[in-house]
C-alpha positions as CSV (number, residue, x, y, z in Angstrom):
1,M,74.8,-73.5,-78.6
2,T,73.0,-71.1,-80.8
3,T,74.3,-67.5,-82.1
4,L,72.5,-64.7,-83.1
5,S,72.8,-63.5,-86.4
6,P,74.3,-60.1,-86.8
7,Q,70.9,-59.0,-88.0
8,R,69.5,-59.6,-84.7
9,R,72.2,-58.7,-82.3
10,P,70.4,-54.9,-82.1
11,A,67.6,-55.4,-82.0
12,R,68.2,-57.4,-78.3
13,A,70.7,-54.9,-77.5
14,A,67.8,-52.1,-77.9
15,W,65.2,-54.3,-76.2
16,L,67.6,-55.0,-73.0
17,I,67.9,-51.1,-72.9
18,L,64.6,-50.5,-73.0
19,A,64.0,-53.0,-70.1
20,A,66.8,-51.5,-68.1
21,L,64.9,-47.4,-68.6
22,M,61.8,-49.4,-68.1
23,L,62.7,-50.6,-64.7
24,A,64.6,-47.2,-63.6
25,V,61.0,-45.5,-64.1
26,V,59.7,-48.0,-61.9
27,L,62.1,-47.9,-59.4
28,V,62.0,-43.6,-59.1
29,V,58.0,-43.7,-59.7
30,A,57.7,-46.0,-56.4
31,G,60.7,-44.5,-54.5
32,P,60.1,-43.5,-51.3
33,A,57.9,-40.2,-50.9
34,Q,57.8,-37.4,-48.7
35,P,54.9,-36.8,-46.7
36,V,53.6,-33.3,-46.2
37,A,52.7,-34.6,-42.7
38,A,53.6,-37.4,-40.8
39,S,51.1,-40.1,-41.1
40,C,50.6,-42.5,-37.7
41,G,54.4,-42.8,-35.9
42,G,56.1,-40.4,-38.4
43,T,58.0,-37.6,-38.4
44,T,57.5,-34.2,-39.8
45,I,60.0,-31.8,-40.3
46,V,59.0,-27.8,-39.6
47,G,60.3,-24.6,-40.7
48,T,58.2,-21.8,-39.8
49,E,55.5,-21.1,-37.7
50,A,52.9,-21.7,-40.2
51,Q,54.2,-25.5,-40.7
52,L,54.0,-26.2,-37.1
53,N,51.0,-25.2,-36.8
54,A,49.6,-27.4,-39.9
55,A,51.5,-30.2,-38.7
56,I,49.9,-30.0,-35.1
57,A,46.5,-29.7,-36.8
58,A,47.3,-32.4,-39.0
59,F,48.1,-34.6,-35.8
60,N,45.7,-33.6,-33.8
61,A,42.9,-34.6,-36.9
62,V,44.1,-38.4,-36.8
63,A,42.0,-40.0,-34.7
64,A,43.9,-43.3,-35.0
65,G,46.3,-44.8,-32.0
66,P,47.7,-44.9,-30.0
67,C,50.0,-43.0,-32.3
68,T,53.8,-40.8,-31.5
69,F,54.1,-38.2,-33.5
70,T,57.6,-36.3,-33.8
71,I,57.8,-32.7,-35.2
72,Q,61.4,-32.0,-36.1
73,L,62.5,-28.3,-36.4
74,G,64.6,-27.5,-39.2
75,A,65.1,-23.7,-38.3
76,D,64.7,-21.8,-34.9
77,I,60.8,-20.5,-35.0
78,L,59.5,-17.8,-32.9
79,V,56.0,-19.0,-32.0
80,T,53.3,-15.7,-31.5
81,S,50.3,-17.5,-32.0
82,G,49.7,-18.6,-28.1
83,K,50.4,-22.3,-28.8
84,E,50.6,-24.7,-25.8
85,L,53.8,-26.5,-26.5
86,A,54.0,-29.8,-24.9
87,N,57.2,-32.5,-24.8
């Protein structure tokens, strides 16, 4: 069994700390992203009429099917634009 010399221990500790920090950065960057509009089969949370209109337009623009889209209301929304809402 070999032991590290006192001069090499700080260098090894520095490399281990650097590796741990790099791993943490990768995990943060690769973590789940919150989409603006849900992709096929997802859920979008809206809180304003403008966000609701944008979510409906985004879902209508998707040609891939069959998809189940869910729009979750994050607040009460007064719909004034005459949109026909379906369940």
